[in-house]
N, CA, C and O atoms as a MOPAC input file, in Angstrom:
PM7 MOZYME 1SCF
protein

 N    103.87600 1   135.49400 1   100.51100 1
 C    104.95400 1   134.69900 1    99.98900 1
 C    104.41100 1   133.36200 1    99.51700 1
 O    103.56900 1   132.76300 1   100.18700 1
 N    104.87100 1   132.89800 1    98.39700 1
 C    104.39700 1   131.63700 1    97.82800 1
 C    104.91300 1   130.45500 1    98.64800 1
 O    106.02700 1   130.50400 1    99.17000 1
 N    104.11100 1   129.39200 1    98.76700 1
 C    104.55600 1   128.22500 1    99.52600 1
 C    105.70800 1   127.51800 1    98.79600 1
 O    105.75800 1   127.48000 1    97.56700 1
 N    106.61800 1   126.96800 1    99.58300 1
 C    107.73200 1   126.23600 1    99.01100 1
 C    107.28500 1   124.82600 1    98.66600 1
 O    106.55600 1   124.19800 1    99.43300 1
 N    107.70600 1   124.33900 1    97.54700 1
 C    107.34000 1   122.99200 1    97.14300 1
 C    107.90900 1   122.68100 1    95.77500 1
 O    108.46400 1   123.55100 1    95.10400 1
 N    107.76600 1   121.44200 1    95.37200 1
 C    108.26200 1   121.02800 1    94.06700 1
 C    107.21400 1   121.28900 1    93.01500 1
 O    106.01300 1   121.15100 1    93.24900 1
 N    107.68900 1   121.66400 1    91.87100 1
 C    106.78300 1   121.76000 1    90.73300 1
 C    106.82800 1   120.42500 1    90.01700 1
 O    107.89900 1   119.85600 1    89.80400 1
 N    105.68600 1   119.94300 1    89.65600 1
 C    105.61000 1   118.64700 1    88.98700 1
 C    105.18700 1   118.83700 1    87.54800 1
 O    104.41900 1   119.73900 1    87.21600 1
 N    105.69700 1   117.98400 1    86.72000 1
 C    105.30300 1   118.02900 1    85.32100 1
 C    103.90400 1   117.44600 1    85.19300 1
 O    103.61400 1   116.39600 1    85.76500 1
 N    103.05200 1   118.10900 1    84.46000 1
 C    101.65500 1   117.68600 1    84.34600 1
 C    101.51600 1   116.39800 1    83.55200 1
 O    100.64100 1   115.59200 1    83.86900 1
 N    102.33100 1   116.16700 1    82.54300 1
 C    102.16900 1   115.00500 1    81.67000 1
 C    102.85100 1   113.74900 1    82.16400 1
 O    102.51800 1   112.66500 1    81.68400 1
 N    103.78500 1   113.82800 1    83.09300 1
 C    104.57500 1   112.66200 1    83.47900 1
 C    103.79500 1   111.69200 1    84.35500 1
 O    103.87700 1   110.48400 1    84.13000 1
 N    103.05100 1   112.15900 1    85.33100 1
 C    102.39000 1   111.27600 1    86.27600 1
 C    101.29400 1   110.40800 1    85.64200 1
 O    101.26600 1   109.21100 1    85.92500 1
 N    100.39900 1   110.92600 1    84.81200 1
 C     99.35900 1   110.05600 1    84.25900 1
 C     99.91200 1   108.94300 1    83.37000 1
 O     99.31400 1   107.87000 1    83.30100 1
 N    101.00900 1   109.16200 1    82.70500 1
 C    101.58700 1   108.12100 1    81.85900 1
 C    102.05400 1   106.95000 1    82.71200 1
 O    101.83100 1   105.79400 1    82.35500 1
 N    102.70200 1   107.24100 1    83.84000 1
 C    103.18400 1   106.19100 1    84.71400 1
 C    102.03500 1   105.39500 1    85.32600 1
 O    102.10000 1   104.16700 1    85.37100 1
 N    100.98000 1   106.07100 1    85.79900 1
 C     99.87700 1   105.35400 1    86.41600 1
 C     99.11400 1   104.52100 1    85.39600 1
 O     98.59600 1   103.45800 1    85.73900 1
 N     99.03300 1   104.97900 1    84.14900 1
 C     98.35800 1   104.18500 1    83.12500 1
 C     99.12400 1   102.89800 1    82.87600 1
 O     98.51100 1   101.84700 1    82.69300 1
 N    100.44100 1   102.95400 1    82.86400 1
 C    101.25000 1   101.75000 1    82.67000 1
 C    101.07000 1   100.77700 1    83.82100 1
 O    101.02800 1    99.56700 1    83.60100 1
 N    100.96400 1   101.27900 1    85.04200 1
 C    100.75900 1   100.42000 1    86.19800 1
 C     99.39300 1    99.75700 1    86.14800 1
 O     99.25600 1    98.58400 1    86.49700 1
 N     98.38400 1   100.50100 1    85.71600 1
 C     97.04500 1    99.91300 1    85.62200 1
 C     97.00000 1    98.81300 1    84.57200 1
 O     96.30700 1    97.81300 1    84.76000 1
 N     97.72300 1    98.97800 1    83.47400 1
 C     97.75400 1    97.93900 1    82.44900 1
 C     98.40300 1    96.67200 1    82.98800 1
 O     97.94900 1    95.56800 1    82.68800 1
 N     99.46000 1    96.81900 1    83.78000 1
 C    100.10800 1    95.64900 1    84.35900 1
 C     99.16200 1    94.93000 1    85.30900 1
 O     99.13000 1    93.70000 1    85.33300 1
 N     98.38400 1    95.68500 1    86.09800 1
 C     97.46400 1    95.06500 1    87.03600 1
 C     96.32800 1    94.34800 1    86.32100 1
 O     95.82800 1    93.33200 1    86.80500 1
 N     95.92100 1    94.87000 1    85.17700 1
 C     94.80200 1    94.27300 1    84.45800 1
 C     95.17800 1    92.94500 1    83.81500 1
 O     94.29300 1    92.14400 1    83.51300 1
 N     96.45500 1    92.69200 1    83.59800 1
 C     96.88100 1    91.46700 1    82.93100 1
 C     96.66800 1    90.22700 1    83.78200 1
 O     96.35900 1    89.16800 1    83.23700 1
 N     96.81800 1    90.31700 1    85.09000 1
 C     96.66600 1    89.15700 1    85.95500 1
 C     96.49700 1    89.57200 1    87.39500 1
 O     96.39400 1    90.75700 1    87.71200 1
 N     96.46800 1    88.57400 1    88.26400 1
 C     96.29800 1    88.84400 1    89.68300 1
 C     97.59000 1    89.41000 1    90.26400 1
 O     98.68400 1    89.14000 1    89.76800 1
 N     97.44300 1    90.19500 1    91.31800 1
 C     98.59600 1    90.77700 1    92.00600 1
 C     98.21000 1    91.07400 1    93.44400 1
 O     97.03100 1    91.22100 1    93.76800 1
 N     99.21500 1    91.15800 1    94.29700 1
 C     99.00900 1    91.54800 1    95.68100 1
 C     99.60000 1    92.94300 1    95.84500 1
 O    100.73400 1    93.19300 1    95.43600 1
 N     98.82800 1    93.85300 1    96.44500 1
 C     99.27000 1    95.23100 1    96.65500 1
 C     99.36700 1    95.47200 1    98.15800 1
 O     98.41800 1    95.22900 1    98.90300 1
 N    100.53300 1    95.95600 1    98.59000 1
 C    100.74100 1    96.32700 1    99.98200 1
 C    100.81700 1    97.84700 1   100.03300 1
 O    101.69000 1    98.45500 1    99.41300 1
 N     99.90700 1    98.45000 1   100.76800 1
 C     99.89400 1    99.90800 1   100.92100 1
 C    100.34200 1   100.22700 1   102.34200 1
 O     99.69600 1    99.82500 1   103.30900 1
 N    101.44200 1   100.94600 1   102.46000 1
 C    101.91700 1   101.33800 1   103.78100 1
 C    102.38400 1   102.77000 1   103.73600 1
 O    102.84900 1   103.25600 1   102.70600 1
 N    102.25600 1   103.44000 1   104.85800 1
 C    102.63400 1   104.85100 1   104.90300 1
 C    104.07400 1   105.01800 1   105.35600 1
 O    104.88000 1   105.58800 1   104.62100 1
 N    104.42100 1   104.54000 1   106.53600 1
 C    105.75200 1   104.75600 1   107.07900 1
 C    106.43100 1   103.43400 1   107.42300 1
 O    107.63000 1   103.41500 1   107.70100 1
 N    105.70900 1   102.36400 1   107.41000 1
 C    106.14600 1   101.11800 1   108.01400 1
 C    106.77900 1   100.17700 1   106.99100 1
 O    106.26300 1    99.08700 1   106.74300 1
 N    107.88200 1   100.59200 1   106.40500 1
 C    108.53700 1    99.82600 1   105.35000 1
 C    109.08900 1    98.49800 1   105.81300 1
 O    109.12500 1    97.54200 1   105.03900 1
 N    109.52200 1    98.41800 1   107.06300 1
 C    110.08300 1    97.17000 1   107.59100 1
 C    109.02900 1    96.06500 1   107.59900 1
 O    109.31000 1    94.92900 1   107.21600 1
 N    107.82900 1    96.39700 1   108.03000 1
 C    106.75300 1    95.40700 1   108.06300 1
 C    106.32300 1    95.02600 1   106.64700 1
 O    106.03700 1    93.86000 1   106.37500 1
 N    106.27900 1    95.99500 1   105.76000 1
 C    105.88800 1    95.72200 1   104.37800 1
 C    106.91200 1    94.83900 1   103.68000 1
 O    106.53400 1    93.96500 1   102.89900 1
 N    108.19500 1    95.04400 1   103.94200 1
 C    109.23200 1    94.23400 1   103.31900 1
 C    109.16600 1    92.78800 1   103.80500 1
 O    109.31800 1    91.86100 1   103.00900 1
 N    108.94200 1    92.59000 1   105.09600 1
 C    108.82900 1    91.23400 1   105.63800 1
 C    107.61200 1    90.51900 1   105.06700 1
 O    107.68300 1    89.33700 1   104.73200 1
 N    106.51300 1    91.22500 1   104.95800 1
 C    105.29400 1    90.63400 1   104.41400 1
 C    105.45400 1    90.32500 1   102.92900 1
 O    105.00600 1    89.27900 1   102.45900 1
 N    106.08200 1    91.22000 1   102.19900 1
 C    106.32100 1    91.00700 1   100.77700 1
 C    107.17900 1    89.77300 1   100.54600 1
 O    106.90600 1    88.98400 1    99.64100 1
 N    108.20900 1    89.60500 1   101.35600 1
 C    109.08000 1    88.44800 1   101.21700 1
 C    108.32400 1    87.15300 1   101.50900 1
 O    108.50000 1    86.16400 1   100.79700 1
 N    107.48400 1    87.14600 1   102.54600 1
 C    106.70700 1    85.94900 1   102.88100 1
 C    105.73000 1    85.59600 1   101.76300 1
 O    105.55200 1    84.41900 1   101.44800 1
 N    105.09600 1    86.60100 1   101.16000 1
 C    104.15400 1    86.34800 1   100.06200 1
 C    104.86900 1    85.83000 1    98.81900 1
 O    104.34900 1    84.96000 1    98.12100 1
 N    106.05300 1    86.35800 1    98.53900 1
 C    106.79600 1    85.89700 1    97.37100 1
 C    107.30500 1    84.47400 1    97.55200 1
 O    107.40500 1    83.72900 1    96.57800 1
 N    107.62800 1    84.08500 1    98.78200 1
 C    108.04600 1    82.70900 1    99.03400 1
 C    106.87900 1    81.74500 1    98.87300 1
 O    107.05200 1    80.62900 1    98.38200 1
 N    105.70200 1    82.17400 1    99.28300 1
 C    104.52300 1    81.30400 1    99.21400 1
 C    103.98300 1    81.17800 1    97.79000 1
 O    103.63500 1    80.08100 1    97.35300 1
 N    103.91300 1    82.28500 1    97.07300 1
 C    103.36900 1    82.28600 1    95.70800 1
 C    104.31200 1    83.08500 1    94.80500 1
 O    104.05700 1    84.26100 1    94.54800 1
 N    105.39700 1    82.47100 1    94.31800 1
 C    106.38300 1    83.22500 1    93.52400 1
 C    105.85100 1    83.72100 1    92.18600 1
 O    106.39900 1    84.67200 1    91.62800 1
 N    104.80500 1    83.10700 1    91.65900 1
 C    104.25900 1    83.53700 1    90.37100 1
 C    103.36300 1    84.76900 1    90.49900 1
 O    103.01200 1    85.39000 1    89.49600 1
 N    102.99500 1    85.12000 1    91.72300 1
 C    102.09500 1    86.24100 1    91.97900 1
 C    102.91900 1    87.49600 1    92.27300 1
 O    103.66500 1    87.51500 1    93.25200 1
 N    102.80500 1    88.54400 1    91.45500 1
 C    103.58800 1    89.75200 1    91.71600 1
 C    103.08900 1    90.49200 1    92.95300 1
 O    101.88700 1    90.58200 1    93.20200 1
 N    104.03700 1    91.01800 1    93.71800 1
 C    103.72800 1    91.79600 1    94.91400 1
 C    104.18900 1    93.22200 1    94.66500 1
 O    105.36100 1    93.46200 1    94.37100 1
 N    103.26200 1    94.17200 1    94.78300 1
 C    103.58200 1    95.57800 1    94.56900 1
 C    103.45100 1    96.31300 1    95.89100 1
 O    102.49000 1    96.12100 1    96.63700 1
 N    104.43500 1    97.15700 1    96.16700 1
 C    104.41300 1    97.95100 1    97.39000 1
 C    104.19800 1    99.40200 1    96.99900 1
 O    104.99800 1    99.97600 1    96.26000 1
 N    103.13100 1    99.99000 1    97.48700 1
 C    102.76200 1   101.38000 1    97.22100 1
 C    102.76400 1   101.73300 1    95.72800 1
 O    103.59100 1   102.53700 1    95.29900 1
 N    101.86400 1   101.15600 1    94.92900 1
 C    101.79900 1   101.55400 1    93.52000 1
 C    101.29300 1   102.98000 1    93.32600 1
 O    101.52800 1   103.58400 1    92.28000 1
 N    100.60400 1   103.51800 1    94.32100 1
 C    100.17700 1   104.92200 1    94.29000 1
 C    100.46400 1   105.52600 1    95.66500 1
 O    100.89500 1   104.82000 1    96.57700 1
 N    100.22800 1   106.81100 1    95.81100 1
 C    100.52200 1   107.48100 1    97.07500 1
 C     99.66700 1   106.87200 1    98.18800 1
 O     98.44300 1   106.83100 1    98.06500 1
 N    100.29300 1   106.39800 1    99.27600 1
 C     99.52300 1   105.75900 1   100.35000 1
 C     98.78500 1   106.77300 1   101.21400 1
 O     99.17100 1   107.93900 1   101.29800 1
 N     97.73500 1   106.31500 1   101.84400 1
 C     97.00000 1   107.15800 1   102.78400 1
 C     97.78000 1   107.26700 1   104.09000 1
 O     98.56300 1   106.37900 1   104.42700 1
 N     97.56900 1   108.32900 1   104.80400 1
 C     98.29300 1   108.56700 1   106.04700 1
 C     97.93200 1   107.50600 1   107.08500 1
 O     96.75400 1   107.26600 1   107.35000 1
 N     98.94800 1   106.87500 1   107.67000 1
 C     98.73800 1   105.89400 1   108.73000 1
 C     98.19300 1   104.55900 1   108.25000 1
 O     97.68700 1   103.77800 1   109.05600 1
 N     98.28400 1   104.28300 1   106.96200 1
 C     97.65500 1   103.06800 1   106.44200 1
 C     98.62500 1   101.89500 1   106.40500 1
 O     99.83600 1   102.06500 1   106.25800 1
 N     98.06300 1   100.70900 1   106.54300 1
 C     98.77100 1    99.46600 1   106.27700 1
 C     97.71200 1    98.48600 1   105.82300 1
 O     96.95200 1    97.96300 1   106.63900 1
 N     97.65700 1    98.23200 1   104.52100 1
 C     96.65000 1    97.34100 1   103.95100 1
 C     97.28700 1    96.39900 1   102.95100 1
 O     98.25600 1    96.74100 1   102.27300 1
 N     96.71800 1    95.20200 1   102.87200 1
 C     97.14500 1    94.21200 1   101.89400 1
 C     95.90500 1    93.82900 1   101.09200 1
 O     94.89900 1    93.39800 1   101.65500 1
 N     95.98600 1    93.99200 1    99.76300 1
 C     94.84200 1    93.75700 1    98.88800 1
 C     95.23700 1    92.79800 1    97.77200 1
 O     96.32700 1    92.90200 1    97.20900 1
 N     94.34600 1    91.86300 1    97.45500 1
 C     94.52900 1    90.97800 1    96.31800 1
 C     93.72000 1    91.53900 1    95.15800 1
 O     92.50600 1    91.71300 1    95.26600 1
 N     94.39100 1    91.81900 1    94.05600 1
 C     93.71900 1    92.27200 1    92.83900 1
 C     93.56000 1    91.07300 1    91.92700 1
 O     94.54300 1    90.44000 1    91.54000 1
 N     92.34200 1    90.76800 1    91.59200 1
 C     92.06200 1    89.61000 1    90.73400 1
 C     92.09400 1    90.00800 1    89.26100 1
 O     91.99700 1    91.19300 1    88.94200 1
 N     92.22800 1    89.03400 1    88.36100 1
 C     92.26400 1    89.35400 1    86.92200 1
 C     90.99700 1    90.03500 1    86.40900 1
 O     91.05100 1    90.75100 1    85.40900 1
 N     89.85300 1    89.82500 1    87.07700 1
 C     88.60700 1    90.46800 1    86.64700 1
 C     88.43200 1    91.85500 1    87.25900 1
 O     87.32500 1    92.39400 1    87.26400 1
 N     89.52800 1    92.44300 1    87.78100 1
 C     89.56900 1    93.78700 1    88.36200 1
 C     88.78600 1    93.92200 1    89.66600 1
 O     88.47100 1    95.04000 1    90.07300 1
 N     88.46600 1    92.82400 1    90.32300 1
 C     87.85300 1    92.91400 1    91.64300 1
 C     88.96900 1    92.94000 1    92.69500 1
 O     90.08200 1    92.47400 1    92.45300 1
 N     88.64400 1    93.49600 1    93.86400 1
 C     89.63000 1    93.62800 1    94.94000 1
 C     89.15100 1    92.84000 1    96.15500 1
 O     87.96300 1    92.82200 1    96.47500 1
 N     90.10300 1    92.18800 1    96.82500 1
 C     89.80800 1    91.46300 1    98.05500 1
 C     90.78400 1    91.95400 1    99.12100 1
 O     91.99900 1    91.87200 1    98.94100 1
 N     90.25100 1    92.46200 1   100.23000 1
 C     91.09900 1    92.92300 1   101.32700 1
 C     91.59200 1    91.70000 1   102.09800 1
 O     90.79300 1    90.97800 1   102.69500 1
 N     92.89700 1    91.46800 1   102.08700 1
 C     93.47200 1    90.38400 1   102.87400 1
 C     93.75700 1    90.85200 1   104.30200 1
 O     93.67200 1    90.06600 1   105.24700 1
 N     94.09400 1    92.13500 1   104.45400 1
 C     94.35700 1    92.69800 1   105.77200 1
 C     94.17500 1    94.20700 1   105.70400 1
 O     94.58500 1    94.84000 1   104.73100 1
 N     93.57100 1    94.77700 1   106.72000 1
 C     93.52300 1    96.21900 1   106.86600 1
 C     93.79200 1    96.55600 1   108.32500 1
 O     93.15700 1    96.00700 1   109.22600 1
 N     94.72400 1    97.44900 1   108.54800 1
 C     95.07200 1    97.84000 1   109.90400 1
 C     94.64900 1    99.25600 1   110.22400 1
 O     95.08100 1    99.82400 1   111.22700 1
 N     93.81000 1    99.83100 1   109.38500 1
 C     93.43100 1   101.22900 1   109.56900 1
 C     92.64100 1   101.43600 1   110.85700 1
 O     92.90000 1   102.40000 1   111.57700 1
 N     91.69800 1   100.57200 1   111.16400 1
 C     90.84900 1   100.74600 1   112.34200 1
 C     91.41300 1   100.04200 1   113.57900 1
 O     90.77500 1   100.05700 1   114.63200 1
 N     92.59300 1    99.42800 1   113.47400 1
 C     93.14200 1    98.66900 1   114.59700 1
 C     94.10500 1    99.51600 1   115.41700 1
 O     94.66500 1   100.49600 1   114.92600 1
 N     94.28800 1    99.12200 1   116.67900 1
 C     95.21400 1    99.82100 1   117.56100 1
 C     94.47300 1   100.86400 1   118.36700 1
 O     93.30700 1   101.10600 1   118.05800 1
 N     95.03300 1   101.49100 1   119.35200 1
 C     96.33300 1   101.20500 1   119.93300 1
 C     96.31700 1    99.90300 1   120.71600 1
 O     95.23700 1    99.45000 1   121.09500 1
 N     97.40700 1    99.30800 1   120.96500 1
 C     98.77400 1    99.66000 1   120.64000 1
 C     99.06200 1    99.49700 1   119.14500 1
 O     98.36400 1    98.77600 1   118.43200 1
 N    100.09100 1   100.17400 1   118.70600 1
 C    100.43000 1   100.24000 1   117.28800 1
 C    100.71500 1    98.86100 1   116.68300 1
 O    100.46500 1    98.65200 1   115.49600 1
 N    101.22900 1    97.92500 1   117.47200 1
 C    101.58700 1    96.62000 1   116.92000 1
 C    100.36200 1    95.86500 1   116.38800 1
 O    100.51900 1    94.93100 1   115.60200 1
 N     99.16000 1    96.24700 1   116.79500 1
 C     97.95700 1    95.59800 1   116.27200 1
 C     97.66800 1    95.98900 1   114.82300 1
 O     96.89300 1    95.31300 1   114.14600 1
 N     98.28000 1    97.07000 1   114.33900 1
 C     98.05500 1    97.51300 1   112.95800 1
 C     98.72500 1    96.61400 1   111.93700 1
 O     98.37400 1    96.65400 1   110.75800 1
 N     99.68800 1    95.79900 1   112.36600 1
 C    100.48400 1    95.00400 1   111.43400 1
 C    100.18900 1    93.52300 1   111.61900 1
 O    100.18400 1    93.02600 1   112.74500 1
 N     99.94200 1    92.81400 1   110.51800 1
 C     99.64000 1    91.39100 1   110.62800 1
 C    100.91100 1    90.56800 1   110.74800 1
 O    101.99600 1    91.00800 1   110.36900 1
 N    100.75800 1    89.38800 1   111.27300 1
 C    101.82100 1    88.40200 1   111.17300 1
 C    101.81500 1    87.91900 1   109.72300 1
 O    100.74000 1    87.70500 1   109.16300 1
 N    102.97600 1    87.74300 1   109.10300 1
 C    102.99600 1    87.32200 1   107.69900 1
 C    102.23300 1    86.02200 1   107.44000 1
 O    101.63400 1    85.86300 1   106.37700 1
 N    102.24800 1    85.09900 1   108.39000 1
 C    101.54700 1    83.83000 1   108.17900 1
 C    100.03700 1    84.01000 1   108.11500 1
 O     99.35900 1    83.26200 1   107.41000 1
 N     99.49700 1    84.98900 1   108.83800 1
 C     98.05400 1    85.25300 1   108.77500 1
 C     97.64600 1    85.68000 1   107.36800 1
 O     96.63300 1    85.21800 1   106.84300 1
 N     98.42700 1    86.55100 1   106.76800 1
 C     98.10900 1    87.03700 1   105.42200 1
 C     98.30600 1    85.92800 1   104.39900 1
 O     97.53800 1    85.82600 1   103.44200 1
 N     99.32900 1    85.09400 1   104.58800 1
 C     99.56600 1    83.97300 1   103.66900 1
 C     98.38600 1    83.00500 1   103.71300 1
 O     97.96200 1    82.50000 1   102.67400 1
 N     97.85300 1    82.74200 1   104.90700 1
 C     96.69000 1    81.85400 1   105.02700 1
 C     95.46200 1    82.44400 1   104.33200 1
 O     94.72100 1    81.72000 1   103.66700 1
 N     95.24400 1    83.74500 1   104.48000 1
 C     94.12500 1    84.40400 1   103.78600 1
 C     94.31600 1    84.32000 1   102.27500 1
 O     93.35600 1    84.08300 1   101.54100 1
 N     95.53600 1    84.51100 1   101.81200 1
 C     95.82000 1    84.44300 1   100.39000 1
 C     95.54100 1    83.05200 1    99.84300 1
 O     95.00700 1    82.91500 1    98.74300 1
 N     95.89700 1    82.01600 1   100.60000 1
 C     95.64400 1    80.63100 1   100.16800 1
 C     94.15000 1    80.37200 1   100.00000 1
 O     93.74200 1    79.65100 1    99.09000 1
 N     93.33000 1    80.96200 1   100.88000 1
 C     91.87700 1    80.77000 1   100.77800 1
 C     91.34500 1    81.29500 1    99.43900 1
 O     90.49900 1    80.66500 1    98.80400 1
 N     91.85200 1    82.45200 1    99.02700 1
 C     91.32100 1    83.06700 1    97.81000 1
 C     91.95800 1    82.51900 1    96.54400 1
 O     91.36300 1    82.62100 1    95.47100 1
 N     93.13600 1    81.94700 1    96.63400 1
 C     93.78400 1    81.38900 1    95.44100 1
 C     93.32200 1    79.97300 1    95.13500 1
 O     93.44000 1    79.51600 1    93.99800 1
 N     92.80400 1    79.28200 1    96.12400 1
 C     92.37300 1    77.90100 1    95.87000 1
 C     90.97300 1    77.81200 1    95.33000 1
 O     90.48000 1    76.71500 1    95.07100 1

């Protein structure tokens, strides 16, 4: 018996990702990658937008890795800077998530 699942259109997905890459190439952006932890990502996104309103914050621009929570700064020259990674942290689970002020302080270091 064939596995149950959705059929996806082959042409639709690459067009969307190409548009996202063009937006990222235009300027700096902060990317929050989270798997299940939307509450923490929303709080962090709000804190980053209050601190630097001109800097776009993207949450999960592509499919996230299982169990991940990472915050990355994408620079205009296409380089990446990890502001926070919780992949190797824990247990307990609360160590996987940063305090928003910690990430804001890291962001200030790289923006100045």
